[in-house]
mmCIF entry with sequence, helices, sheets and N, C-alpha, C, O atoms, coordinates in Angstrom:
data_MODEL
# 
_entry.id   MODEL 
# 
_entity.id                         1 
_entity.type                       polymer 
_entity.pdbx_number_of_molecules   1 
# 
_entity_poly.entity_id                      1 
_entity_poly.type                           'polypeptide(L)' 
_entity_poly.nstd_linkage                   no 
_entity_poly.nstd_monomer                   no 
_entity_poly.pdbx_seq_one_letter_code       MIFRYYTDCDRAETGEHYSIKGVETQIYVLGEGTWKLAHVQYGKDSD 
_entity_poly.pdbx_seq_one_letter_code_can   MIFRYYTDCDRAETGEHYSIKGVETQIYVLGEGTWKLAHVQYGKDSD 
_entity_poly.pdbx_strand_id                 A 
# 
loop_
_entity_poly_seq.entity_id 
_entity_poly_seq.num 
_entity_poly_seq.mon_id 
_entity_poly_seq.hetero 
1 1  MET n 
1 2  ILE n 
1 3  PHE n 
1 4  ARG n 
1 5  TYR n 
1 6  TYR n 
1 7  THR n 
1 8  ASP n 
1 9  CYS n 
1 10 ASP n 
1 11 ARG n 
1 12 ALA n 
1 13 GLU n 
1 14 THR n 
1 15 GLY n 
1 16 GLU n 
1 17 HIS n 
1 18 TYR n 
1 19 SER n 
1 20 ILE n 
1 21 LYS n 
1 22 GLY n 
1 23 VAL n 
1 24 GLU n 
1 25 THR n 
1 26 GLN n 
1 27 ILE n 
1 28 TYR n 
1 29 VAL n 
1 30 LEU n 
1 31 GLY n 
1 32 GLU n 
1 33 GLY n 
1 34 THR n 
1 35 TRP n 
1 36 LYS n 
1 37 LEU n 
1 38 ALA n 
1 39 HIS n 
1 40 VAL n 
1 41 GLN n 
1 42 TYR n 
1 43 GLY n 
1 44 LYS n 
1 45 ASP n 
1 46 SER n 
1 47 ASP n 
# 
_struct_asym.id          A 
_struct_asym.entity_id   1 
# 
_struct_sheet.id               AA1 
_struct_sheet.type             ? 
_struct_sheet.number_strands   3 
_struct_sheet.details          ? 
# 
loop_
_struct_sheet_order.sheet_id 
_struct_sheet_order.range_id_1 
_struct_sheet_order.range_id_2 
_struct_sheet_order.offset 
_struct_sheet_order.sense 
AA1 1 2 ? anti-parallel 
AA1 2 3 ? anti-parallel 
# 
loop_
_struct_sheet_range.sheet_id 
_struct_sheet_range.id 
_struct_sheet_range.beg_label_comp_id 
_struct_sheet_range.beg_label_asym_id 
_struct_sheet_range.beg_label_seq_id 
_struct_sheet_range.pdbx_beg_PDB_ins_code 
_struct_sheet_range.end_label_comp_id 
_struct_sheet_range.end_label_asym_id 
_struct_sheet_range.end_label_seq_id 
_struct_sheet_range.pdbx_end_PDB_ins_code 
_struct_sheet_range.beg_auth_comp_id 
_struct_sheet_range.beg_auth_asym_id 
_struct_sheet_range.beg_auth_seq_id 
_struct_sheet_range.end_auth_comp_id 
_struct_sheet_range.end_auth_asym_id 
_struct_sheet_range.end_auth_seq_id 
AA1 1 ILE A 2  ? ASP A 10 ? ILE A 2  ASP A 10 
AA1 2 HIS A 17 ? GLY A 31 ? HIS A 17 GLY A 31 
AA1 3 THR A 34 ? LYS A 44 ? THR A 34 LYS A 44 
# 
loop_
_atom_site.group_PDB 
_atom_site.id 
_atom_site.type_symbol 
_atom_site.label_atom_id 
_atom_site.label_alt_id 
_atom_site.label_comp_id 
_atom_site.label_asym_id 
_atom_site.label_entity_id 
_atom_site.label_seq_id 
_atom_site.pdbx_PDB_ins_code 
_atom_site.Cartn_x 
_atom_site.Cartn_y 
_atom_site.Cartn_z 
_atom_site.occupancy 
_atom_site.B_iso_or_equiv 
_atom_site.pdbx_formal_charge 
_atom_site.auth_seq_id 
_atom_site.auth_comp_id 
_atom_site.auth_asym_id 
_atom_site.auth_atom_id 
_atom_site.pdbx_PDB_model_num 
ATOM 1   N N  . MET A 1 1  ? 2.608  -7.294 8.505   1.00 0.00 ? 1  MET A N  1 
ATOM 2   C CA . MET A 1 1  ? 1.789  -7.815 7.434   1.00 0.00 ? 1  MET A CA 1 
ATOM 3   C C  . MET A 1 1  ? 2.270  -7.208 6.127   1.00 0.00 ? 1  MET A C  1 
ATOM 4   O O  . MET A 1 1  ? 2.657  -6.040 6.074   1.00 0.00 ? 1  MET A O  1 
ATOM 5   N N  . ILE A 1 2  ? 2.241  -8.001 5.091   1.00 0.00 ? 2  ILE A N  1 
ATOM 6   C CA . ILE A 1 2  ? 2.667  -7.537 3.773   1.00 0.00 ? 2  ILE A CA 1 
ATOM 7   C C  . ILE A 1 2  ? 1.544  -7.796 2.772   1.00 0.00 ? 2  ILE A C  1 
ATOM 8   O O  . ILE A 1 2  ? 0.986  -8.891 2.717   1.00 0.00 ? 2  ILE A O  1 
ATOM 9   N N  . PHE A 1 3  ? 1.223  -6.774 1.985   1.00 0.00 ? 3  PHE A N  1 
ATOM 10  C CA . PHE A 1 3  ? 0.181  -6.871 0.961   1.00 0.00 ? 3  PHE A CA 1 
ATOM 11  C C  . PHE A 1 3  ? 0.769  -6.465 -0.381  1.00 0.00 ? 3  PHE A C  1 
ATOM 12  O O  . PHE A 1 3  ? 1.521  -5.494 -0.467  1.00 0.00 ? 3  PHE A O  1 
ATOM 13  N N  . ARG A 1 4  ? 0.430  -7.200 -1.418  1.00 0.00 ? 4  ARG A N  1 
ATOM 14  C CA . ARG A 1 4  ? 0.772  -6.791 -2.774  1.00 0.00 ? 4  ARG A CA 1 
ATOM 15  C C  . ARG A 1 4  ? -0.506 -6.228 -3.409  1.00 0.00 ? 4  ARG A C  1 
ATOM 16  O O  . ARG A 1 4  ? -1.605 -6.729 -3.172  1.00 0.00 ? 4  ARG A O  1 
ATOM 17  N N  . TYR A 1 5  ? -0.338 -5.180 -4.219  1.00 0.00 ? 5  TYR A N  1 
ATOM 18  C CA . TYR A 1 5  ? -1.520 -4.583 -4.854  1.00 0.00 ? 5  TYR A CA 1 
ATOM 19  C C  . TYR A 1 5  ? -1.221 -4.172 -6.286  1.00 0.00 ? 5  TYR A C  1 
ATOM 20  O O  . TYR A 1 5  ? -0.072 -3.941 -6.661  1.00 0.00 ? 5  TYR A O  1 
ATOM 21  N N  . TYR A 1 6  ? -2.274 -4.088 -7.066  1.00 0.00 ? 6  TYR A N  1 
ATOM 22  C CA . TYR A 1 6  ? -2.224 -3.629 -8.448  1.00 0.00 ? 6  TYR A CA 1 
ATOM 23  C C  . TYR A 1 6  ? -3.477 -2.795 -8.686  1.00 0.00 ? 6  TYR A C  1 
ATOM 24  O O  . TYR A 1 6  ? -4.587 -3.241 -8.394  1.00 0.00 ? 6  TYR A O  1 
ATOM 25  N N  . THR A 1 7  ? -3.304 -1.595 -9.212  1.00 0.00 ? 7  THR A N  1 
ATOM 26  C CA . THR A 1 7  ? -4.430 -0.699 -9.438  1.00 0.00 ? 7  THR A CA 1 
ATOM 27  C C  . THR A 1 7  ? -4.340 -0.070 -10.823 1.00 0.00 ? 7  THR A C  1 
ATOM 28  O O  . THR A 1 7  ? -3.286 0.437  -11.207 1.00 0.00 ? 7  THR A O  1 
ATOM 29  N N  . ASP A 1 8  ? -5.438 -0.100 -11.572 1.00 0.00 ? 8  ASP A N  1 
ATOM 30  C CA . ASP A 1 8  ? -5.527 0.623  -12.841 1.00 0.00 ? 8  ASP A CA 1 
ATOM 31  C C  . ASP A 1 8  ? -6.096 2.003  -12.564 1.00 0.00 ? 8  ASP A C  1 
ATOM 32  O O  . ASP A 1 8  ? -7.051 2.145  -11.800 1.00 0.00 ? 8  ASP A O  1 
ATOM 33  N N  . CYS A 1 9  ? -5.508 3.021  -13.185 1.00 0.00 ? 9  CYS A N  1 
ATOM 34  C CA . CYS A 1 9  ? -5.903 4.411  -12.910 1.00 0.00 ? 9  CYS A CA 1 
ATOM 35  C C  . CYS A 1 9  ? -6.043 5.201  -14.203 1.00 0.00 ? 9  CYS A C  1 
ATOM 36  O O  . CYS A 1 9  ? -5.507 4.821  -15.244 1.00 0.00 ? 9  CYS A O  1 
ATOM 37  N N  . ASP A 1 10 ? -6.772 6.306  -14.115 1.00 0.00 ? 10 ASP A N  1 
ATOM 38  C CA . ASP A 1 10 ? -6.856 7.297  -15.186 1.00 0.00 ? 10 ASP A CA 1 
ATOM 39  C C  . ASP A 1 10 ? -6.516 8.652  -14.589 1.00 0.00 ? 10 ASP A C  1 
ATOM 40  O O  . ASP A 1 10 ? -7.141 9.080  -13.618 1.00 0.00 ? 10 ASP A O  1 
ATOM 41  N N  . ARG A 1 11 ? -5.526 9.330  -15.167 1.00 0.00 ? 11 ARG A N  1 
ATOM 42  C CA . ARG A 1 11 ? -5.119 10.648 -14.690 1.00 0.00 ? 11 ARG A CA 1 
ATOM 43  C C  . ARG A 1 11 ? -6.236 11.649 -14.973 1.00 0.00 ? 11 ARG A C  1 
ATOM 44  O O  . ARG A 1 11 ? -6.665 11.791 -16.118 1.00 0.00 ? 11 ARG A O  1 
ATOM 45  N N  . ALA A 1 12 ? -6.705 12.338 -13.945 1.00 0.00 ? 12 ALA A N  1 
ATOM 46  C CA . ALA A 1 12 ? -7.851 13.247 -14.068 1.00 0.00 ? 12 ALA A CA 1 
ATOM 47  C C  . ALA A 1 12 ? -7.579 14.385 -15.050 1.00 0.00 ? 12 ALA A C  1 
ATOM 48  O O  . ALA A 1 12 ? -8.470 14.770 -15.807 1.00 0.00 ? 12 ALA A O  1 
ATOM 49  N N  . GLU A 1 13 ? -6.372 14.922 -15.047 1.00 0.00 ? 13 GLU A N  1 
ATOM 50  C CA . GLU A 1 13 ? -6.059 16.085 -15.883 1.00 0.00 ? 13 GLU A CA 1 
ATOM 51  C C  . GLU A 1 13 ? -5.993 15.752 -17.371 1.00 0.00 ? 13 GLU A C  1 
ATOM 52  O O  . GLU A 1 13 ? -6.418 16.550 -18.206 1.00 0.00 ? 13 GLU A O  1 
ATOM 53  N N  . THR A 1 14 ? -5.456 14.565 -17.707 1.00 0.00 ? 14 THR A N  1 
ATOM 54  C CA . THR A 1 14 ? -5.202 14.249 -19.111 1.00 0.00 ? 14 THR A CA 1 
ATOM 55  C C  . THR A 1 14 ? -5.988 13.041 -19.633 1.00 0.00 ? 14 THR A C  1 
ATOM 56  O O  . THR A 1 14 ? -6.050 12.822 -20.843 1.00 0.00 ? 14 THR A O  1 
ATOM 57  N N  . GLY A 1 15 ? -6.592 12.252 -18.722 1.00 0.00 ? 15 GLY A N  1 
ATOM 58  C CA . GLY A 1 15 ? -7.277 11.043 -19.135 1.00 0.00 ? 15 GLY A CA 1 
ATOM 59  C C  . GLY A 1 15 ? -6.332 9.887  -19.437 1.00 0.00 ? 15 GLY A C  1 
ATOM 60  O O  . GLY A 1 15 ? -6.773 8.805  -19.823 1.00 0.00 ? 15 GLY A O  1 
ATOM 61  N N  . GLU A 1 16 ? -5.021 10.118 -19.260 1.00 0.00 ? 16 GLU A N  1 
ATOM 62  C CA . GLU A 1 16 ? -4.008 9.092  -19.521 1.00 0.00 ? 16 GLU A CA 1 
ATOM 63  C C  . GLU A 1 16 ? -4.201 7.898  -18.587 1.00 0.00 ? 16 GLU A C  1 
ATOM 64  O O  . GLU A 1 16 ? -4.402 8.068  -17.384 1.00 0.00 ? 16 GLU A O  1 
ATOM 65  N N  . HIS A 1 17 ? -4.138 6.693  -19.149 1.00 0.00 ? 17 HIS A N  1 
ATOM 66  C CA . HIS A 1 17 ? -4.286 5.463  -18.374 1.00 0.00 ? 17 HIS A CA 1 
ATOM 67  C C  . HIS A 1 17 ? -2.914 5.009  -17.889 1.00 0.00 ? 17 HIS A C  1 
ATOM 68  O O  . HIS A 1 17 ? -1.942 5.054  -18.642 1.00 0.00 ? 17 HIS A O  1 
ATOM 69  N N  . TYR A 1 18 ? -2.833 4.571  -16.634 1.00 0.00 ? 18 TYR A N  1 
ATOM 70  C CA . TYR A 1 18 ? -1.597 4.005  -16.104 1.00 0.00 ? 18 TYR A CA 1 
ATOM 71  C C  . TYR A 1 18 ? -1.952 3.030  -14.990 1.00 0.00 ? 18 TYR A C  1 
ATOM 72  O O  . TYR A 1 18 ? -3.095 2.989  -14.533 1.00 0.00 ? 18 TYR A O  1 
ATOM 73  N N  . SER A 1 19 ? -0.985 2.256  -14.559 1.00 0.00 ? 19 SER A N  1 
ATOM 74  C CA . SER A 1 19 ? -1.226 1.291  -13.490 1.00 0.00 ? 19 SER A CA 1 
ATOM 75  C C  . SER A 1 19 ? -0.142 1.413  -12.423 1.00 0.00 ? 19 SER A C  1 
ATOM 76  O O  . SER A 1 19 ? 0.964  1.889  -12.679 1.00 0.00 ? 19 SER A O  1 
ATOM 77  N N  . ILE A 1 20 ? -0.493 0.972  -11.236 1.00 0.00 ? 20 ILE A N  1 
ATOM 78  C CA . ILE A 1 20 ? 0.419  1.006  -10.099 1.00 0.00 ? 20 ILE A CA 1 
ATOM 79  C C  . ILE A 1 20 ? 0.498  -0.408 -9.532  1.00 0.00 ? 20 ILE A C  1 
ATOM 80  O O  . ILE A 1 20 ? -0.528 -1.037 -9.274  1.00 0.00 ? 20 ILE A O  1 
ATOM 81  N N  . LYS A 1 21 ? 1.710  -0.903 -9.340  1.00 0.00 ? 21 LYS A N  1 
ATOM 82  C CA . LYS A 1 21 ? 1.935  -2.229 -8.769  1.00 0.00 ? 21 LYS A CA 1 
ATOM 83  C C  . LYS A 1 21 ? 2.914  -2.048 -7.614  1.00 0.00 ? 21 LYS A C  1 
ATOM 84  O O  . LYS A 1 21 ? 4.010  -1.522 -7.807  1.00 0.00 ? 21 LYS A O  1 
ATOM 85  N N  . GLY A 1 22 ? 2.524  -2.479 -6.417  1.00 0.00 ? 22 GLY A N  1 
ATOM 86  C CA . GLY A 1 22 ? 3.401  -2.238 -5.291  1.00 0.00 ? 22 GLY A CA 1 
ATOM 87  C C  . GLY A 1 22 ? 3.192  -3.185 -4.128  1.00 0.00 ? 22 GLY A C  1 
ATOM 88  O O  . GLY A 1 22 ? 2.446  -4.161 -4.200  1.00 0.00 ? 22 GLY A O  1 
ATOM 89  N N  . VAL A 1 23 ? 3.889  -2.849 -3.049  1.00 0.00 ? 23 VAL A N  1 
ATOM 90  C CA . VAL A 1 23 ? 3.853  -3.630 -1.819  1.00 0.00 ? 23 VAL A CA 1 
ATOM 91  C C  . VAL A 1 23 ? 3.579  -2.672 -0.666  1.00 0.00 ? 23 VAL A C  1 
ATOM 92  O O  . VAL A 1 23 ? 4.192  -1.609 -0.570  1.00 0.00 ? 23 VAL A O  1 
ATOM 93  N N  . GLU A 1 24 ? 2.657  -3.055 0.202   1.00 0.00 ? 24 GLU A N  1 
ATOM 94  C CA . GLU A 1 24 ? 2.358  -2.289 1.408   1.00 0.00 ? 24 GLU A CA 1 
ATOM 95  C C  . GLU A 1 24 ? 2.778  -3.142 2.605   1.00 0.00 ? 24 GLU A C  1 
ATOM 96  O O  . GLU A 1 24 ? 2.391  -4.307 2.704   1.00 0.00 ? 24 GLU A O  1 
ATOM 97  N N  . THR A 1 25 ? 3.559  -2.573 3.502   1.00 0.00 ? 25 THR A N  1 
ATOM 98  C CA . THR A 1 25 ? 3.977  -3.257 4.718   1.00 0.00 ? 25 THR A CA 1 
ATOM 99  C C  . THR A 1 25 ? 3.367  -2.534 5.911   1.00 0.00 ? 25 THR A C  1 
ATOM 100 O O  . THR A 1 25 ? 3.471  -1.313 6.021   1.00 0.00 ? 25 THR A O  1 
ATOM 101 N N  . GLN A 1 26 ? 2.732  -3.287 6.801   1.00 0.00 ? 26 GLN A N  1 
ATOM 102 C CA . GLN A 1 26 ? 2.114  -2.718 8.001   1.00 0.00 ? 26 GLN A CA 1 
ATOM 103 C C  . GLN A 1 26 ? 2.782  -3.311 9.238   1.00 0.00 ? 26 GLN A C  1 
ATOM 104 O O  . GLN A 1 26 ? 2.991  -4.521 9.323   1.00 0.00 ? 26 GLN A O  1 
ATOM 105 N N  . ILE A 1 27 ? 3.115  -2.438 10.204  1.00 0.00 ? 27 ILE A N  1 
ATOM 106 C CA . ILE A 1 27 ? 3.703  -2.861 11.477  1.00 0.00 ? 27 ILE A CA 1 
ATOM 107 C C  . ILE A 1 27 ? 2.691  -2.567 12.580  1.00 0.00 ? 27 ILE A C  1 
ATOM 108 O O  . ILE A 1 27 ? 2.212  -1.440 12.707  1.00 0.00 ? 27 ILE A O  1 
ATOM 109 N N  . TYR A 1 28 ? 2.371  -3.574 13.367  1.00 0.00 ? 28 TYR A N  1 
ATOM 110 C CA . TYR A 1 28 ? 1.439  -3.438 14.478  1.00 0.00 ? 28 TYR A CA 1 
ATOM 111 C C  . TYR A 1 28 ? 2.173  -3.648 15.799  1.00 0.00 ? 28 TYR A C  1 
ATOM 112 O O  . TYR A 1 28 ? 3.117  -4.436 15.863  1.00 0.00 ? 28 TYR A O  1 
ATOM 113 N N  . VAL A 1 29 ? 1.750  -2.952 16.849  1.00 0.00 ? 29 VAL A N  1 
ATOM 114 C CA . VAL A 1 29 ? 2.296  -3.159 18.189  1.00 0.00 ? 29 VAL A CA 1 
ATOM 115 C C  . VAL A 1 29 ? 1.152  -3.484 19.144  1.00 0.00 ? 29 VAL A C  1 
ATOM 116 O O  . VAL A 1 29 ? 0.034  -2.989 18.997  1.00 0.00 ? 29 VAL A O  1 
ATOM 117 N N  . LEU A 1 30 ? 1.456  -4.316 20.109  1.00 0.00 ? 30 LEU A N  1 
ATOM 118 C CA . LEU A 1 30 ? 0.465  -4.696 21.107  1.00 0.00 ? 30 LEU A CA 1 
ATOM 119 C C  . LEU A 1 30 ? 0.602  -3.762 22.298  1.00 0.00 ? 30 LEU A C  1 
ATOM 120 O O  . LEU A 1 30 ? 1.651  -3.705 22.939  1.00 0.00 ? 30 LEU A O  1 
ATOM 121 N N  . GLY A 1 31 ? -0.465 -3.032 22.589  1.00 0.00 ? 31 GLY A N  1 
ATOM 122 C CA . GLY A 1 31 ? -0.442 -2.105 23.711  1.00 0.00 ? 31 GLY A CA 1 
ATOM 123 C C  . GLY A 1 31 ? -1.784 -2.073 24.398  1.00 0.00 ? 31 GLY A C  1 
ATOM 124 O O  . GLY A 1 31 ? -2.819 -1.921 23.751  1.00 0.00 ? 31 GLY A O  1 
ATOM 125 N N  . GLU A 1 32 ? -1.769 -2.217 25.714  1.00 0.00 ? 32 GLU A N  1 
ATOM 126 C CA . GLU A 1 32 ? -2.994 -2.189 26.514  1.00 0.00 ? 32 GLU A CA 1 
ATOM 127 C C  . GLU A 1 32 ? -4.012 -3.219 26.047  1.00 0.00 ? 32 GLU A C  1 
ATOM 128 O O  . GLU A 1 32 ? -5.215 -2.958 26.039  1.00 0.00 ? 32 GLU A O  1 
ATOM 129 N N  . GLY A 1 33 ? -3.519 -4.394 25.657  1.00 0.00 ? 33 GLY A N  1 
ATOM 130 C CA . GLY A 1 33 ? -4.407 -5.491 25.292  1.00 0.00 ? 33 GLY A CA 1 
ATOM 131 C C  . GLY A 1 33 ? -4.958 -5.472 23.884  1.00 0.00 ? 33 GLY A C  1 
ATOM 132 O O  . GLY A 1 33 ? -5.713 -6.374 23.522  1.00 0.00 ? 33 GLY A O  1 
ATOM 133 N N  . THR A 1 34 ? -4.614 -4.478 23.067  1.00 0.00 ? 34 THR A N  1 
ATOM 134 C CA . THR A 1 34 ? -5.102 -4.433 21.689  1.00 0.00 ? 34 THR A CA 1 
ATOM 135 C C  . THR A 1 34 ? -3.952 -4.165 20.727  1.00 0.00 ? 34 THR A C  1 
ATOM 136 O O  . THR A 1 34 ? -2.967 -3.516 21.080  1.00 0.00 ? 34 THR A O  1 
ATOM 137 N N  . TRP A 1 35 ? -4.093 -4.675 19.509  1.00 0.00 ? 35 TRP A N  1 
ATOM 138 C CA . TRP A 1 35 ? -3.107 -4.412 18.466  1.00 0.00 ? 35 TRP A CA 1 
ATOM 139 C C  . TRP A 1 35 ? -3.411 -3.067 17.824  1.00 0.00 ? 35 TRP A C  1 
ATOM 140 O O  . TRP A 1 35 ? -4.559 -2.772 17.491  1.00 0.00 ? 35 TRP A O  1 
ATOM 141 N N  . LYS A 1 36 ? -2.373 -2.255 17.653  1.00 0.00 ? 36 LYS A N  1 
ATOM 142 C CA . LYS A 1 36 ? -2.535 -0.936 17.039  1.00 0.00 ? 36 LYS A CA 1 
ATOM 143 C C  . LYS A 1 36 ? -1.553 -0.775 15.888  1.00 0.00 ? 36 LYS A C  1 
ATOM 144 O O  . LYS A 1 36 ? -0.395 -1.185 15.970  1.00 0.00 ? 36 LYS A O  1 
ATOM 145 N N  . LEU A 1 37 ? -2.046 -0.166 14.810  1.00 0.00 ? 37 LEU A N  1 
ATOM 146 C CA . LEU A 1 37 ? -1.211 0.088  13.645  1.00 0.00 ? 37 LEU A CA 1 
ATOM 147 C C  . LEU A 1 37 ? -0.187 1.162  14.001  1.00 0.00 ? 37 LEU A C  1 
ATOM 148 O O  . LEU A 1 37 ? -0.554 2.263  14.410  1.00 0.00 ? 37 LEU A O  1 
ATOM 149 N N  . ALA A 1 38 ? 1.100  0.839  13.844  1.00 0.00 ? 38 ALA A N  1 
ATOM 150 C CA . ALA A 1 38 ? 2.162  1.768  14.223  1.00 0.00 ? 38 ALA A CA 1 
ATOM 151 C C  . ALA A 1 38 ? 2.851  2.396  13.016  1.00 0.00 ? 38 ALA A C  1 
ATOM 152 O O  . ALA A 1 38 ? 3.357  3.514  13.107  1.00 0.00 ? 38 ALA A O  1 
ATOM 153 N N  . HIS A 1 39 ? 2.877  1.681  11.875  1.00 0.00 ? 39 HIS A N  1 
ATOM 154 C CA . HIS A 1 39 ? 3.614  2.194  10.721  1.00 0.00 ? 39 HIS A CA 1 
ATOM 155 C C  . HIS A 1 39 ? 3.120  1.519  9.453   1.00 0.00 ? 39 HIS A C  1 
ATOM 156 O O  . HIS A 1 39 ? 2.790  0.333  9.461   1.00 0.00 ? 39 HIS A O  1 
ATOM 157 N N  . VAL A 1 40 ? 3.070  2.276  8.360   1.00 0.00 ? 40 VAL A N  1 
ATOM 158 C CA . VAL A 1 40 ? 2.750  1.736  7.029   1.00 0.00 ? 40 VAL A CA 1 
ATOM 159 C C  . VAL A 1 40 ? 3.809  2.258  6.067   1.00 0.00 ? 40 VAL A C  1 
ATOM 160 O O  . VAL A 1 40 ? 4.160  3.437  6.092   1.00 0.00 ? 40 VAL A O  1 
ATOM 161 N N  . GLN A 1 41 ? 4.318  1.356  5.211   1.00 0.00 ? 41 GLN A N  1 
ATOM 162 C CA . GLN A 1 41 ? 5.291  1.755  4.215   1.00 0.00 ? 41 GLN A CA 1 
ATOM 163 C C  . GLN A 1 41 ? 4.872  1.206  2.866   1.00 0.00 ? 41 GLN A C  1 
ATOM 164 O O  . GLN A 1 41 ? 4.420  0.064  2.774   1.00 0.00 ? 41 GLN A O  1 
ATOM 165 N N  . TYR A 1 42 ? 5.016  2.007  1.816   1.00 0.00 ? 42 TYR A N  1 
ATOM 166 C CA . TYR A 1 42 ? 4.672  1.594  0.454   1.00 0.00 ? 42 TYR A CA 1 
ATOM 167 C C  . TYR A 1 42 ? 5.931  1.560  -0.396  1.00 0.00 ? 42 TYR A C  1 
ATOM 168 O O  . TYR A 1 42 ? 6.832  2.379  -0.209  1.00 0.00 ? 42 TYR A O  1 
ATOM 169 N N  . GLY A 1 43 ? 5.998  0.628  -1.318  1.00 0.00 ? 43 GLY A N  1 
ATOM 170 C CA . GLY A 1 43 ? 7.136  0.548  -2.224  1.00 0.00 ? 43 GLY A CA 1 
ATOM 171 C C  . GLY A 1 43 ? 6.727  -0.133 -3.524  1.00 0.00 ? 43 GLY A C  1 
ATOM 172 O O  . GLY A 1 43 ? 5.645  -0.710 -3.628  1.00 0.00 ? 43 GLY A O  1 
ATOM 173 N N  . LYS A 1 44 ? 7.610  -0.053 -4.509  1.00 0.00 ? 44 LYS A N  1 
ATOM 174 C CA . LYS A 1 44 ? 7.378  -0.724 -5.783  1.00 0.00 ? 44 LYS A CA 1 
ATOM 175 C C  . LYS A 1 44 ? 7.526  -2.219 -5.619  1.00 0.00 ? 44 LYS A C  1 
ATOM 176 O O  . LYS A 1 44 ? 8.371  -2.689 -4.857  1.00 0.00 ? 44 LYS A O  1 
ATOM 177 N N  . ASP A 1 45 ? 6.700  -2.967 -6.338  1.00 0.00 ? 45 ASP A N  1 
ATOM 178 C CA . ASP A 1 45 ? 6.793  -4.423 -6.330  1.00 0.00 ? 45 ASP A CA 1 
ATOM 179 C C  . ASP A 1 45 ? 7.908  -4.824 -7.298  1.00 0.00 ? 45 ASP A C  1 
ATOM 180 O O  . ASP A 1 45 ? 8.003  -4.278 -8.398  1.00 0.00 ? 45 ASP A O  1 
ATOM 181 N N  . SER A 1 46 ? 8.738  -5.762 -6.897  1.00 0.00 ? 46 SER A N  1 
ATOM 182 C CA . SER A 1 46 ? 9.859  -6.180 -7.734  1.00 0.00 ? 46 SER A CA 1 
ATOM 183 C C  . SER A 1 46 ? 9.486  -7.230 -8.760  1.00 0.00 ? 46 SER A C  1 
ATOM 184 O O  . SER A 1 46 ? 10.307 -7.560 -9.616  1.00 0.00 ? 46 SER A O  1 
ATOM 185 N N  . ASP A 1 47 ? 8.275  -7.769 -8.704  1.00 0.00 ? 47 ASP A N  1 
ATOM 186 C CA . ASP A 1 47 ? 7.859  -8.809 -9.668  1.00 0.00 ? 47 ASP A CA 1 
ATOM 187 C C  . ASP A 1 47 ? 7.436  -8.206 -10.981 1.00 0.00 ? 47 ASP A C  1 
ATOM 188 O O  . ASP A 1 47 ? 7.058  -8.932 -11.900 1.00 0.00 ? 47 ASP A O  1 
# 
């Protein structure tokens, strides 16, 4: 599964505003009849 996200943030130490735009990839495996999350990877969005 692939998710794109965008988050507005404020740095606690300085109050500086910044944003994060990225992609989250999730890998699931089927084991014992149920899907289980096996891996998550985060990266910068190229758009």
